[in-house]
mmCIF file as Biopython writes it, N, C-alpha, C and O atoms, coordinates in Angstrom:
data_model
#
loop_
_atom_site.group_PDB
_atom_site.id
_atom_site.type_symbol
_atom_site.label_atom_id
_atom_site.label_alt_id
_atom_site.label_comp_id
_atom_site.label_asym_id
_atom_site.label_entity_id
_atom_site.label_seq_id
_atom_site.pdbx_PDB_ins_code
_atom_site.Cartn_x
_atom_site.Cartn_y
_atom_site.Cartn_z
_atom_site.occupancy
_atom_site.B_iso_or_equiv
_atom_site.auth_seq_id
_atom_site.auth_asym_id
_atom_site.pdbx_PDB_model_num
ATOM 1   N N  . MET A ? 1  ? 39.532 15.693 9.234  1.0 0.0 1  A 1 
ATOM 2   C CA . MET A ? 1  ? 39.023 14.782 10.131 1.0 0.0 1  A 1 
ATOM 3   C C  . MET A ? 1  ? 37.551 14.571 9.976  1.0 0.0 1  A 1 
ATOM 4   O O  . MET A ? 1  ? 36.840 15.538 9.701  1.0 0.0 1  A 1 
ATOM 5   N N  . LEU A ? 2  ? 37.061 13.421 10.127 1.0 0.0 2  A 1 
ATOM 6   C CA . LEU A ? 2  ? 35.643 13.198 10.044 1.0 0.0 2  A 1 
ATOM 7   C C  . LEU A ? 2  ? 35.306 12.425 11.340 1.0 0.0 2  A 1 
ATOM 8   O O  . LEU A ? 2  ? 35.918 11.412 11.679 1.0 0.0 2  A 1 
ATOM 9   N N  . VAL A ? 3  ? 34.256 12.993 12.062 1.0 0.0 3  A 1 
ATOM 10  C CA . VAL A ? 3  ? 33.783 12.425 13.332 1.0 0.0 3  A 1 
ATOM 11  C C  . VAL A ? 3  ? 32.365 12.074 13.071 1.0 0.0 3  A 1 
ATOM 12  O O  . VAL A ? 3  ? 31.538 12.952 12.824 1.0 0.0 3  A 1 
ATOM 13  N N  . VAL A ? 4  ? 32.040 10.728 13.124 1.0 0.0 4  A 1 
ATOM 14  C CA . VAL A ? 4  ? 30.656 10.277 13.067 1.0 0.0 4  A 1 
ATOM 15  C C  . VAL A ? 4  ? 30.186 9.560  14.197 1.0 0.0 4  A 1 
ATOM 16  O O  . VAL A ? 4  ? 30.671 8.468  14.494 1.0 0.0 4  A 1 
ATOM 17  N N  . ASN A ? 5  ? 29.228 10.123 14.883 1.0 0.0 5  A 1 
ATOM 18  C CA . ASN A ? 5  ? 28.667 9.585  16.138 1.0 0.0 5  A 1 
ATOM 19  C C  . ASN A ? 5  ? 27.334 10.084 16.294 1.0 0.0 5  A 1 
ATOM 20  O O  . ASN A ? 5  ? 27.077 11.270 16.088 1.0 0.0 5  A 1 
ATOM 21  N N  . ASP A ? 6  ? 26.395 9.174  16.678 1.0 0.0 6  A 1 
ATOM 22  C CA . ASP A ? 6  ? 24.945 9.518  16.817 1.0 0.0 6  A 1 
ATOM 23  C C  . ASP A ? 6  ? 24.680 10.197 18.123 1.0 0.0 6  A 1 
ATOM 24  O O  . ASP A ? 6  ? 23.583 10.731 18.284 1.0 0.0 6  A 1 
ATOM 25  N N  . ASP A ? 7  ? 25.545 10.227 19.034 1.0 0.0 7  A 1 
ATOM 26  C CA . ASP A ? 7  ? 25.379 10.887 20.340 1.0 0.0 7  A 1 
ATOM 27  C C  . ASP A ? 7  ? 25.981 12.272 20.173 1.0 0.0 7  A 1 
ATOM 28  O O  . ASP A ? 7  ? 27.185 12.433 19.974 1.0 0.0 7  A 1 
ATOM 29  N N  . PRO A ? 8  ? 25.074 13.303 20.264 1.0 0.0 8  A 1 
ATOM 30  C CA . PRO A ? 8  ? 25.546 14.731 20.023 1.0 0.0 8  A 1 
ATOM 31  C C  . PRO A ? 8  ? 26.624 15.203 21.047 1.0 0.0 8  A 1 
ATOM 32  O O  . PRO A ? 8  ? 27.511 15.985 20.704 1.0 0.0 8  A 1 
ATOM 33  N N  . THR A ? 9  ? 26.521 14.700 22.331 1.0 0.0 9  A 1 
ATOM 34  C CA . THR A ? 9  ? 27.491 15.113 23.414 1.0 0.0 9  A 1 
ATOM 35  C C  . THR A ? 9  ? 28.852 14.567 23.010 1.0 0.0 9  A 1 
ATOM 36  O O  . THR A ? 9  ? 29.844 15.296 22.996 1.0 0.0 9  A 1 
ATOM 37  N N  . VAL A ? 10 ? 28.893 13.264 22.677 1.0 0.0 10 A 1 
ATOM 38  C CA . VAL A ? 10 ? 30.182 12.648 22.417 1.0 0.0 10 A 1 
ATOM 39  C C  . VAL A ? 10 ? 30.815 13.188 21.117 1.0 0.0 10 A 1 
ATOM 40  O O  . VAL A ? 10 ? 32.024 13.403 21.030 1.0 0.0 10 A 1 
ATOM 41  N N  . ARG A ? 11 ? 29.933 13.399 20.101 1.0 0.0 11 A 1 
ATOM 42  C CA . ARG A ? 11 ? 30.400 13.863 18.826 1.0 0.0 11 A 1 
ATOM 43  C C  . ARG A ? 11 ? 30.965 15.319 19.020 1.0 0.0 11 A 1 
ATOM 44  O O  . ARG A ? 11 ? 32.045 15.615 18.508 1.0 0.0 11 A 1 
ATOM 45  N N  . THR A ? 12 ? 30.265 16.205 19.734 1.0 0.0 12 A 1 
ATOM 46  C CA . THR A ? 12 ? 30.683 17.598 19.995 1.0 0.0 12 A 1 
ATOM 47  C C  . THR A ? 12 ? 31.989 17.588 20.819 1.0 0.0 12 A 1 
ATOM 48  O O  . THR A ? 12 ? 32.889 18.363 20.495 1.0 0.0 12 A 1 
ATOM 49  N N  . LEU A ? 13 ? 32.137 16.773 21.841 1.0 0.0 13 A 1 
ATOM 50  C CA . LEU A ? 13 ? 33.287 16.658 22.686 1.0 0.0 13 A 1 
ATOM 51  C C  . LEU A ? 13 ? 34.476 16.331 21.832 1.0 0.0 13 A 1 
ATOM 52  O O  . LEU A ? 13 ? 35.481 17.038 21.898 1.0 0.0 13 A 1 
ATOM 53  N N  . ILE A ? 14 ? 34.409 15.285 21.025 1.0 0.0 14 A 1 
ATOM 54  C CA . ILE A ? 14 ? 35.544 14.890 20.183 1.0 0.0 14 A 1 
ATOM 55  C C  . ILE A ? 14 ? 35.936 15.942 19.133 1.0 0.0 14 A 1 
ATOM 56  O O  . ILE A ? 14 ? 37.108 16.232 18.895 1.0 0.0 14 A 1 
ATOM 57  N N  . THR A ? 15 ? 34.829 16.517 18.498 1.0 0.0 15 A 1 
ATOM 58  C CA . THR A ? 15 ? 35.163 17.553 17.522 1.0 0.0 15 A 1 
ATOM 59  C C  . THR A ? 15 ? 35.803 18.753 18.072 1.0 0.0 15 A 1 
ATOM 60  O O  . THR A ? 15 ? 36.753 19.262 17.478 1.0 0.0 15 A 1 
ATOM 61  N N  . LYS A ? 16 ? 35.316 19.269 19.239 1.0 0.0 16 A 1 
ATOM 62  C CA . LYS A ? 16 ? 35.831 20.463 19.850 1.0 0.0 16 A 1 
ATOM 63  C C  . LYS A ? 16 ? 37.259 20.194 20.298 1.0 0.0 16 A 1 
ATOM 64  O O  . LYS A ? 16 ? 38.122 21.066 20.197 1.0 0.0 16 A 1 
ATOM 65  N N  . ARG A ? 17 ? 37.513 18.950 20.808 1.0 0.0 17 A 1 
ATOM 66  C CA . ARG A ? 17 ? 38.913 18.545 21.267 1.0 0.0 17 A 1 
ATOM 67  C C  . ARG A ? 17 ? 39.875 18.584 20.117 1.0 0.0 17 A 1 
ATOM 68  O O  . ARG A ? 17 ? 40.976 19.117 20.254 1.0 0.0 17 A 1 
ATOM 69  N N  . LEU A ? 18 ? 39.480 18.013 18.943 1.0 0.0 18 A 1 
ATOM 70  C CA . LEU A ? 18 ? 40.331 18.024 17.744 1.0 0.0 18 A 1 
ATOM 71  C C  . LEU A ? 18 ? 40.542 19.405 17.299 1.0 0.0 18 A 1 
ATOM 72  O O  . LEU A ? 18 ? 41.657 19.720 16.884 1.0 0.0 18 A 1 
ATOM 73  N N  . GLU A ? 19 ? 39.542 20.307 17.343 1.0 0.0 19 A 1 
ATOM 74  C CA . GLU A ? 19 ? 39.673 21.675 16.892 1.0 0.0 19 A 1 
ATOM 75  C C  . GLU A ? 19 ? 40.660 22.479 17.863 1.0 0.0 19 A 1 
ATOM 76  O O  . GLU A ? 19 ? 41.414 23.332 17.395 1.0 0.0 19 A 1 
ATOM 77  N N  . THR A ? 20 ? 40.636 22.216 19.063 1.0 0.0 20 A 1 
ATOM 78  C CA . THR A ? 20 ? 41.619 22.803 20.004 1.0 0.0 20 A 1 
ATOM 79  C C  . THR A ? 20 ? 42.998 22.381 19.792 1.0 0.0 20 A 1 
ATOM 80  O O  . THR A ? 20 ? 43.951 23.079 20.141 1.0 0.0 20 A 1 
ATOM 81  N N  . LEU A ? 21 ? 43.118 21.203 19.202 1.0 0.0 21 A 1 
ATOM 82  C CA . LEU A ? 21 ? 44.542 20.749 18.828 1.0 0.0 21 A 1 
ATOM 83  C C  . LEU A ? 21 ? 45.001 21.213 17.551 1.0 0.0 21 A 1 
ATOM 84  O O  . LEU A ? 21 ? 46.108 20.916 17.104 1.0 0.0 21 A 1 
ATOM 85  N N  . GLY A ? 22 ? 44.092 22.003 16.905 1.0 0.0 22 A 1 
ATOM 86  C CA . GLY A ? 22 ? 44.441 22.649 15.603 1.0 0.0 22 A 1 
ATOM 87  C C  . GLY A ? 22 ? 43.928 21.888 14.351 1.0 0.0 22 A 1 
ATOM 88  O O  . GLY A ? 22 ? 44.352 22.221 13.245 1.0 0.0 22 A 1 
ATOM 89  N N  . TYR A ? 23 ? 43.068 20.920 14.479 1.0 0.0 23 A 1 
ATOM 90  C CA . TYR A ? 23 ? 42.694 20.158 13.364 1.0 0.0 23 A 1 
ATOM 91  C C  . TYR A ? 23 ? 41.225 20.709 12.895 1.0 0.0 23 A 1 
ATOM 92  O O  . TYR A ? 23 ? 40.430 21.177 13.710 1.0 0.0 23 A 1 
ATOM 93  N N  . ALA A ? 24 ? 40.976 20.615 11.640 1.0 0.0 24 A 1 
ATOM 94  C CA . ALA A ? 24 ? 39.613 20.850 11.136 1.0 0.0 24 A 1 
ATOM 95  C C  . ALA A ? 24 ? 38.861 19.624 11.217 1.0 0.0 24 A 1 
ATOM 96  O O  . ALA A ? 24 ? 39.404 18.588 10.835 1.0 0.0 24 A 1 
ATOM 97  N N  . ALA A ? 25 ? 37.630 19.603 11.683 1.0 0.0 25 A 1 
ATOM 98  C CA . ALA A ? 25 ? 36.881 18.397 11.730 1.0 0.0 25 A 1 
ATOM 99  C C  . ALA A ? 25 ? 35.470 18.455 11.186 1.0 0.0 25 A 1 
ATOM 100 O O  . ALA A ? 25 ? 34.751 19.389 11.540 1.0 0.0 25 A 1 
ATOM 101 N N  . LEU A ? 26 ? 35.035 17.574 10.392 1.0 0.0 26 A 1 
ATOM 102 C CA . LEU A ? 26 ? 33.746 17.531 9.873  1.0 0.0 26 A 1 
ATOM 103 C C  . LEU A ? 26 ? 32.917 16.517 10.778 1.0 0.0 26 A 1 
ATOM 104 O O  . LEU A ? 26 ? 33.438 15.536 11.309 1.0 0.0 26 A 1 
ATOM 105 N N  . GLU A ? 27 ? 31.633 16.838 10.894 1.0 0.0 27 A 1 
ATOM 106 C CA . GLU A ? 27 ? 30.732 15.979 11.711 1.0 0.0 27 A 1 
ATOM 107 C C  . GLU A ? 27 ? 29.769 15.286 10.964 1.0 0.0 27 A 1 
ATOM 108 O O  . GLU A ? 27 ? 29.104 15.922 10.146 1.0 0.0 27 A 1 
ATOM 109 N N  . GLY A ? 28 ? 29.574 13.988 11.126 1.0 0.0 28 A 1 
ATOM 110 C CA . GLY A ? 28 ? 28.423 13.222 10.623 1.0 0.0 28 A 1 
ATOM 111 C C  . GLY A ? 28 ? 27.544 12.810 11.851 1.0 0.0 28 A 1 
ATOM 112 O O  . GLY A ? 28 ? 28.018 12.214 12.818 1.0 0.0 28 A 1 
ATOM 113 N N  . VAL A ? 29 ? 26.241 13.168 11.745 1.0 0.0 29 A 1 
ATOM 114 C CA . VAL A ? 29 ? 25.407 12.914 12.964 1.0 0.0 29 A 1 
ATOM 115 C C  . VAL A ? 29 ? 24.780 11.535 12.970 1.0 0.0 29 A 1 
ATOM 116 O O  . VAL A ? 29 ? 24.227 11.117 13.987 1.0 0.0 29 A 1 
ATOM 117 N N  . ASP A ? 30 ? 24.857 10.776 11.798 1.0 0.0 30 A 1 
ATOM 118 C CA . ASP A ? 30 ? 24.376 9.469  11.790 1.0 0.0 30 A 1 
ATOM 119 C C  . ASP A ? 30 ? 25.144 8.773  10.596 1.0 0.0 30 A 1 
ATOM 120 O O  . ASP A ? 30 ? 26.036 9.351  9.975  1.0 0.0 30 A 1 
ATOM 121 N N  . ARG A ? 31 ? 24.723 7.480  10.325 1.0 0.0 31 A 1 
ATOM 122 C CA . ARG A ? 31 ? 25.468 6.731  9.381  1.0 0.0 31 A 1 
ATOM 123 C C  . ARG A ? 31 ? 25.285 7.311  7.997  1.0 0.0 31 A 1 
ATOM 124 O O  . ARG A ? 31 ? 26.265 7.309  7.252  1.0 0.0 31 A 1 
ATOM 125 N N  . MET A ? 32 ? 24.127 7.813  7.568  1.0 0.0 32 A 1 
ATOM 126 C CA . MET A ? 32 ? 23.935 8.314  6.295  1.0 0.0 32 A 1 
ATOM 127 C C  . MET A ? 32 ? 24.694 9.606  6.051  1.0 0.0 32 A 1 
ATOM 128 O O  . MET A ? 32 ? 25.177 9.803  4.936  1.0 0.0 32 A 1 
ATOM 129 N N  . SER A ? 33 ? 24.836 10.532 7.061  1.0 0.0 33 A 1 
ATOM 130 C CA . SER A ? 33 ? 25.591 11.701 6.849  1.0 0.0 33 A 1 
ATOM 131 C C  . SER A ? 33 ? 27.027 11.460 6.735  1.0 0.0 33 A 1 
ATOM 132 O O  . SER A ? 33 ? 27.734 12.139 5.990  1.0 0.0 33 A 1 
ATOM 133 N N  . GLY A ? 34 ? 27.488 10.470 7.486  1.0 0.0 34 A 1 
ATOM 134 C CA . GLY A ? 34 ? 28.885 10.059 7.392  1.0 0.0 34 A 1 
ATOM 135 C C  . GLY A ? 34 ? 29.158 9.514  6.075  1.0 0.0 34 A 1 
ATOM 136 O O  . GLY A ? 34 ? 30.137 9.903  5.438  1.0 0.0 34 A 1 
ATOM 137 N N  . LEU A ? 35 ? 28.257 8.530  5.569  1.0 0.0 35 A 1 
ATOM 138 C CA . LEU A ? 35 ? 28.542 8.021  4.241  1.0 0.0 35 A 1 
ATOM 139 C C  . LEU A ? 35 ? 28.535 9.048  3.132  1.0 0.0 35 A 1 
ATOM 140 O O  . LEU A ? 35 ? 29.260 8.927  2.145  1.0 0.0 35 A 1 
ATOM 141 N N  . THR A ? 36 ? 27.649 10.128 3.322  1.0 0.0 36 A 1 
ATOM 142 C CA . THR A ? 36 ? 27.639 11.159 2.324  1.0 0.0 36 A 1 
ATOM 143 C C  . THR A ? 36 ? 28.941 11.906 2.251  1.0 0.0 36 A 1 
ATOM 144 O O  . THR A ? 36 ? 29.397 12.255 1.161  1.0 0.0 36 A 1 
ATOM 145 N N  . VAL A ? 37 ? 29.576 12.171 3.435  1.0 0.0 37 A 1 
ATOM 146 C CA . VAL A ? 37 ? 30.902 12.851 3.384  1.0 0.0 37 A 1 
ATOM 147 C C  . VAL A ? 37 ? 31.911 11.904 2.811  1.0 0.0 37 A 1 
ATOM 148 O O  . VAL A ? 37 ? 32.747 12.314 2.006  1.0 0.0 37 A 1 
ATOM 149 N N  . LEU A ? 38 ? 31.866 10.635 3.199  1.0 0.0 38 A 1 
ATOM 150 C CA . LEU A ? 38 ? 32.835 9.688  2.624  1.0 0.0 38 A 1 
ATOM 151 C C  . LEU A ? 38 ? 32.726 9.546  1.059  1.0 0.0 38 A 1 
ATOM 152 O O  . LEU A ? 38 ? 33.732 9.312  0.389  1.0 0.0 38 A 1 
ATOM 153 N N  . ARG A ? 39 ? 31.549 9.685  0.527  1.0 0.0 39 A 1 
ATOM 154 C CA . ARG A ? 39 ? 31.343 9.573  -0.908 1.0 0.0 39 A 1 
ATOM 155 C C  . ARG A ? 39 ? 31.611 10.855 -1.637 1.0 0.0 39 A 1 
ATOM 156 O O  . ARG A ? 39 ? 31.613 10.836 -2.868 1.0 0.0 39 A 1 
ATOM 157 N N  . SER A ? 40 ? 31.836 11.960 -0.987 1.0 0.0 40 A 1 
ATOM 158 C CA . SER A ? 40 ? 32.008 13.168 -1.528 1.0 0.0 40 A 1 
ATOM 159 C C  . SER A ? 40 ? 33.494 13.474 -1.847 1.0 0.0 40 A 1 
ATOM 160 O O  . SER A ? 40 ? 34.344 12.625 -1.578 1.0 0.0 40 A 1 
ATOM 161 N N  . ASP A ? 41 ? 33.836 14.663 -2.413 1.0 0.0 41 A 1 
ATOM 162 C CA . ASP A ? 41 ? 35.211 14.911 -2.766 1.0 0.0 41 A 1 
ATOM 163 C C  . ASP A ? 41 ? 36.057 15.339 -1.619 1.0 0.0 41 A 1 
ATOM 164 O O  . ASP A ? 41 ? 37.249 15.589 -1.794 1.0 0.0 41 A 1 
ATOM 165 N N  . ALA A ? 42 ? 35.455 15.440 -0.383 1.0 0.0 42 A 1 
ATOM 166 C CA . ALA A ? 42 ? 36.081 15.948 0.809  1.0 0.0 42 A 1 
ATOM 167 C C  . ALA A ? 42 ? 37.288 14.965 1.174  1.0 0.0 42 A 1 
ATOM 168 O O  . ALA A ? 42 ? 37.184 13.751 0.999  1.0 0.0 42 A 1 
ATOM 169 N N  . ARG A ? 43 ? 38.332 15.507 1.643  1.0 0.0 43 A 1 
ATOM 170 C CA . ARG A ? 43 ? 39.504 14.768 1.966  1.0 0.0 43 A 1 
ATOM 171 C C  . ARG A ? 43 ? 39.814 14.951 3.389  1.0 0.0 43 A 1 
ATOM 172 O O  . ARG A ? 43 ? 39.776 16.065 3.912  1.0 0.0 43 A 1 
ATOM 173 N N  . PHE A ? 44 ? 40.129 13.845 4.046  1.0 0.0 44 A 1 
ATOM 174 C CA . PHE A ? 44 ? 40.509 13.950 5.489  1.0 0.0 44 A 1 
ATOM 175 C C  . PHE A ? 44 ? 41.549 12.873 5.768  1.0 0.0 44 A 1 
ATOM 176 O O  . PHE A ? 44 ? 41.698 11.947 4.971  1.0 0.0 44 A 1 
ATOM 177 N N  . GLY A ? 45 ? 42.267 12.972 6.877  1.0 0.0 45 A 1 
ATOM 178 C CA . GLY A ? 45 ? 43.327 12.117 7.260  1.0 0.0 45 A 1 
ATOM 179 C C  . GLY A ? 45 ? 42.960 11.120 8.397  1.0 0.0 45 A 1 
ATOM 180 O O  . GLY A ? 45 ? 43.716 10.194 8.693  1.0 0.0 45 A 1 
ATOM 181 N N  . LEU A ? 46 ? 41.788 11.338 9.016  1.0 0.0 46 A 1 
ATOM 182 C CA . LEU A ? 46 ? 41.377 10.457 10.080 1.0 0.0 46 A 1 
ATOM 183 C C  . LEU A ? 46 ? 39.911 10.383 10.069 1.0 0.0 46 A 1 
ATOM 184 O O  . LEU A ? 46 ? 39.232 11.363 9.762  1.0 0.0 46 A 1 
ATOM 185 N N  . LEU A ? 47 ? 39.363 9.162  10.419 1.0 0.0 47 A 1 
ATOM 186 C CA . LEU A ? 47 ? 37.945 8.857  10.597 1.0 0.0 47 A 1 
ATOM 187 C C  . LEU A ? 47 ? 37.733 8.423  11.943 1.0 0.0 47 A 1 
ATOM 188 O O  . LEU A ? 47 ? 38.355 7.428  12.317 1.0 0.0 47 A 1 
ATOM 189 N N  . VAL A ? 48 ? 36.907 9.043  12.785 1.0 0.0 48 A 1 
ATOM 190 C CA . VAL A ? 48 ? 36.576 8.599  14.067 1.0 0.0 48 A 1 
ATOM 191 C C  . VAL A ? 48 ? 35.124 8.293  14.099 1.0 0.0 48 A 1 
ATOM 192 O O  . VAL A ? 48 ? 34.300 9.179  13.872 1.0 0.0 48 A 1 
ATOM 193 N N  . THR A ? 49 ? 34.742 6.948  14.399 1.0 0.0 49 A 1 
ATOM 194 C CA . THR A ? 49 ? 33.345 6.619  14.312 1.0 0.0 49 A 1 
ATOM 195 C C  . THR A ? 49 ? 33.029 5.909  15.651 1.0 0.0 49 A 1 
ATOM 196 O O  . THR A ? 49 ? 33.875 5.465  16.428 1.0 0.0 49 A 1 
ATOM 197 N N  . ASP A ? 50 ? 31.648 5.866  15.808 1.0 0.0 50 A 1 
ATOM 198 C CA . ASP A ? 50 ? 31.026 5.050  16.921 1.0 0.0 50 A 1 
ATOM 199 C C  . ASP A ? 50 ? 31.141 3.639  16.459 1.0 0.0 50 A 1 
ATOM 200 O O  . ASP A ? 50 ? 31.012 3.315  15.278 1.0 0.0 50 A 1 
ATOM 201 N N  . VAL A ? 51 ? 31.406 2.754  17.499 1.0 0.0 51 A 1 
ATOM 202 C CA . VAL A ? 51 ? 31.468 1.338  17.180 1.0 0.0 51 A 1 
ATOM 203 C C  . VAL A ? 51 ? 30.179 0.863  16.660 1.0 0.0 51 A 1 
ATOM 204 O O  . VAL A ? 51 ? 30.164 0.125  15.674 1.0 0.0 51 A 1 
ATOM 205 N N  . GLY A ? 52 ? 29.075 1.235  17.256 1.0 0.0 52 A 1 
ATOM 206 C CA . GLY A ? 52 ? 27.759 0.797  16.806 1.0 0.0 52 A 1 
ATOM 207 C C  . GLY A ? 52 ? 26.824 2.003  16.460 1.0 0.0 52 A 1 
ATOM 208 O O  . GLY A ? 52 ? 26.365 2.762  17.313 1.0 0.0 52 A 1 
ATOM 209 N N  . LEU A ? 53 ? 26.610 2.090  15.216 1.0 0.0 53 A 1 
ATOM 210 C CA . LEU A ? 53 ? 25.684 3.170  14.792 1.0 0.0 53 A 1 
ATOM 211 C C  . LEU A ? 53 ? 24.322 2.523  14.434 1.0 0.0 53 A 1 
ATOM 212 O O  . LEU A ? 53 ? 24.273 1.409  13.914 1.0 0.0 53 A 1 
ATOM 213 N N  . PRO A ? 54 ? 23.202 3.261  14.730 1.0 0.0 54 A 1 
ATOM 214 C CA . PRO A ? 54 ? 21.916 2.731  14.434 1.0 0.0 54 A 1 
ATOM 215 C C  . PRO A ? 54 ? 21.768 2.473  12.927 1.0 0.0 54 A 1 
ATOM 216 O O  . PRO A ? 54 ? 22.414 3.114  12.099 1.0 0.0 54 A 1 
ATOM 217 N N  . GLY A ? 55 ? 20.925 1.546  12.617 1.0 0.0 55 A 1 
ATOM 218 C CA . GLY A ? 55 ? 20.576 1.238  11.213 1.0 0.0 55 A 1 
ATOM 219 C C  . GLY A ? 55 ? 21.586 0.201  10.607 1.0 0.0 55 A 1 
ATOM 220 O O  . GLY A ? 55 ? 21.768 0.165  9.390  1.0 0.0 55 A 1 
ATOM 221 N N  . GLY A ? 56 ? 22.206 -0.596 11.419 1.0 0.0 56 A 1 
ATOM 222 C CA . GLY A ? 56 ? 22.963 -1.759 10.931 1.0 0.0 56 A 1 
ATOM 223 C C  . GLY A ? 56 ? 24.371 -1.472 10.389 1.0 0.0 56 A 1 
ATOM 224 O O  . GLY A ? 56 ? 25.007 -2.370 9.837  1.0 0.0 56 A 1 
ATOM 225 N N  . LEU A ? 57 ? 24.850 -0.278 10.533 1.0 0.0 57 A 1 
ATOM 226 C CA . LEU A ? 57 ? 26.242 0.110  10.153 1.0 0.0 57 A 1 
ATOM 227 C C  . LEU A ? 57 ? 27.079 0.396  11.392 1.0 0.0 57 A 1 
ATOM 228 O O  . LEU A ? 57 ? 26.636 1.111  12.291 1.0 0.0 57 A 1 
ATOM 229 N N  . ASN A ? 58 ? 28.211 -0.123 11.440 1.0 0.0 58 A 1 
ATOM 230 C CA . ASN A ? 58 ? 29.099 0.130  12.517 1.0 0.0 58 A 1 
ATOM 231 C C  . ASN A ? 58 ? 30.470 0.723  12.059 1.0 0.0 58 A 1 
ATOM 232 O O  . ASN A ? 58 ? 30.806 0.719  10.875 1.0 0.0 58 A 1 
ATOM 233 N N  . GLY A ? 59 ? 31.218 1.218  13.031 1.0 0.0 59 A 1 
ATOM 234 C CA . GLY A ? 59 ? 32.443 1.824  12.828 1.0 0.0 59 A 1 
ATOM 235 C C  . GLY A ? 59 ? 33.570 0.838  12.291 1.0 0.0 59 A 1 
ATOM 236 O O  . GLY A ? 59 ? 34.705 1.260  12.071 1.0 0.0 59 A 1 
#
């Protein structure tokens, strides 16, 4: 799973909840870190994004 959200409280809440459900979650703190993970060889089954990310990119 990949969680991309610029709000650290929201991102941590979502990530921790997914982990308590048994999922491994990667975090992207902004649009560029999220894109870096998307462009990497990392594989995940779910992408959770903020609807409006700073810098002109949205979920």
